[in-house]
C-alpha positions as CSV (number, residue, x, y, z in Angstrom):
1,X,-0.4,0.1,-0.3
2,X,1.2,3.1,-1.4
3,X,0.8,7.3,-0.2
4,X,1.0,10.2,-1.5
5,X,3.8,11.9,-2.3
6,X,5.2,14.5,0.1
7,X,4.8,18.3,-0.5
8,X,7.4,20.5,-0.2
9,X,6.7,24.8,-0.8
10,X,9.0,27.3,-0.4
11,X,7.9,30.2,2.2
12,X,7.3,33.9,1.3
13,X,9.9,35.9,3.1
14,X,8.8,36.8,6.5
15,X,6.9,34.1,6.9
16,X,7.2,31.1,9.8
17,X,6.8,27.5,9.3
18,X,5.8,25.3,11.7
19,X,6.3,21.5,12.5
20,X,2.6,20.0,13.2
21,X,1.7,16.4,13.0
22,X,-0.5,15.5,10.2
23,X,0.5,18.5,8.3
24,X,2.8,18.7,5.0
25,X,2.9,22.8,6.0
26,X,1.5,25.1,8.8
27,X,2.8,28.8,8.3
28,X,2.0,31.9,9.4
29,X,2.6,35.4,7.6
30,X,4.0,38.4,9.3
31,X,1.2,40.2,11.7
32,X,-0.8,39.3,15.0
33,X,-2.5,35.7,15.8
34,X,-5.4,37.0,14.7
35,X,-4.7,38.9,11.2
36,X,-1.4,37.3,10.2
37,X,-1.8,35.5,6.5
38,X,-1.6,31.4,7.2
39,X,-0.9,28.7,4.4
40,X,-1.9,25.4,5.8
41,X,-1.1,22.1,3.5
42,X,-2.3,18.6,4.4
43,X,-3.5,14.8,2.5
44,X,-6.2,13.6,3.5
45,X,-8.6,10.3,3.0
46,X,-11.5,10.8,1.2
47,X,-13.0,14.0,-1.1
48,X,-12.7,17.7,0.4
49,X,-16.5,18.8,1.4
50,X,-18.6,20.4,-0.9
51,X,-18.8,24.2,-0.1
52,X,-22.6,23.8,0.7
53,X,-21.2,21.4,3.7
54,X,-19.9,24.2,4.8
55,X,-21.5,26.3,7.5
56,X,-21.4,29.9,6.8
57,X,-19.1,30.0,3.8
58,X,-19.6,31.7,0.5
59,X,-18.4,30.9,-3.0
60,X,-16.3,32.9,-4.7
61,X,-14.7,31.0,-7.4
62,X,-14.4,27.4,-8.5
63,X,-11.8,26.9,-11.6
64,X,-9.2,24.7,-12.8
65,X,-6.0,25.1,-11.4
66,X,-2.8,23.0,-11.0
67,X,0.3,22.3,-8.4
68,X,3.2,20.6,-9.1
69,X,2.0,19.5,-12.5
70,X,-1.2,18.2,-11.9
71,X,-4.5,19.2,-12.2
72,X,-5.9,20.7,-9.7
73,X,-9.0,22.7,-8.9
74,X,-9.2,26.1,-7.1
75,X,-11.5,27.4,-4.9
76,X,-11.8,31.2,-3.7
77,X,-14.2,30.8,-0.5
78,X,-15.1,34.0,2.0
79,X,-16.6,33.2,6.0
80,X,-17.4,35.0,8.8
81,X,-15.2,33.8,11.6
82,X,-16.1,35.5,15.1
83,X,-15.4,39.1,14.3
84,X,-13.6,39.1,11.1
85,X,-14.2,37.9,7.4
86,X,-11.9,35.9,6.4
87,X,-10.8,34.6,2.8
88,X,-9.9,31.1,1.6
89,X,-8.1,30.2,-1.3
90,X,-7.9,26.4,-1.5
91,X,-6.1,24.1,-4.1
92,X,-7.6,20.3,-3.9
93,X,-5.6,17.4,-5.7
94,X,-7.5,14.5,-5.7
95,X,-5.1,11.3,-5.9
96,X,-6.3,7.1,-6.7
97,X,-4.5,5.2,-4.0
98,X,-5.0,1.4,-3.7
99,X,-6.7,1.6,-0.6
100,X,-9.1,4.6,-1.8
101,X,-8.9,8.2,-2.8
102,X,-7.2,10.6,-1.0
103,X,-6.9,14.8,-1.5
104,X,-4.2,17.1,-0.8
105,X,-5.2,20.1,-0.5
106,X,-3.5,23.5,0.3
107,X,-5.5,26.6,1.7
108,X,-4.2,30.2,2.1
109,X,-6.0,32.1,4.6
110,X,-6.2,36.3,5.6
111,X,-8.6,38.8,6.4
112,X,-10.6,39.6,3.7
113,X,-9.2,43.5,3.9
114,X,-5.7,41.8,3.3
115,X,-7.0,40.1,0.1
116,X,-5.3,42.1,-2.8
117,X,-2.4,42.2,-0.6
118,X,-1.6,38.4,-0.1
119,X,-3.6,36.6,-3.1
120,X,-0.3,37.0,-5.4
121,X,2.0,36.2,-2.5
122,X,-0.3,32.7,-2.1
123,X,-0.8,32.1,-5.9
124,X,3.7,32.3,-5.9
125,X,3.7,29.7,-3.4
126,X,1.8,27.4,-4.6
127,X,3.2,27.8,-8.3
128,X,6.7,26.4,-6.8
129,X,5.0,23.6,-4.8
130,X,7.0,20.1,-5.6
131,X,6.2,16.7,-5.0
132,X,8.9,14.0,-3.4
133,X,7.6,10.0,-3.9
134,X,7.0,8.4,-0.3
135,X,8.0,5.6,0.4
136,X,5.4,2.7,0.8
137,X,3.3,2.8,3.4
138,X,1.9,-0.7,5.5
139,X,-1.3,1.2,6.8
140,X,-4.2,2.8,5.1
141,X,-3.6,6.7,4.2
142,X,-5.1,9.2,6.8
143,X,-2.5,11.9,6.5
144,X,1.0,12.7,5.7
145,X,3.7,13.5,8.4
146,X,4.8,17.0,8.7
147,X,7.0,18.9,6.5
148,X,7.9,22.6,6.1
149,X,10.1,23.8,3.7
150,X,14.0,25.4,5.0
């Protein structure tokens, strides 16, 4: 049984990456804990939730894209998160594995007011994404171990 490839992304200048089990990447940009932009990447079993299933999220755009040379879906959303409106850009790549389907999701988040400032930063980071072959795994795929770019 095999797991999906591991993901590597170069972080934008001034961003900090964190090692978090179950994620390829968790990174935060400049700013405080509430307003800083974030990049998060993980691979999980199954398919992504439809926007209609996500409470208080509003679809802005759903379009074809590419991640590391693979066909992807890019979905732009807005949502209300407590006291702030948040913009989210999700890139979704689906894999067929011997054990079923898996989804690589890269999501980028910022305050709606910072949308124009950060979307090109998010797009540039994902444009440089690289996938590296993973070793065979003897258990079903749920998530891939933590990895951050140096």
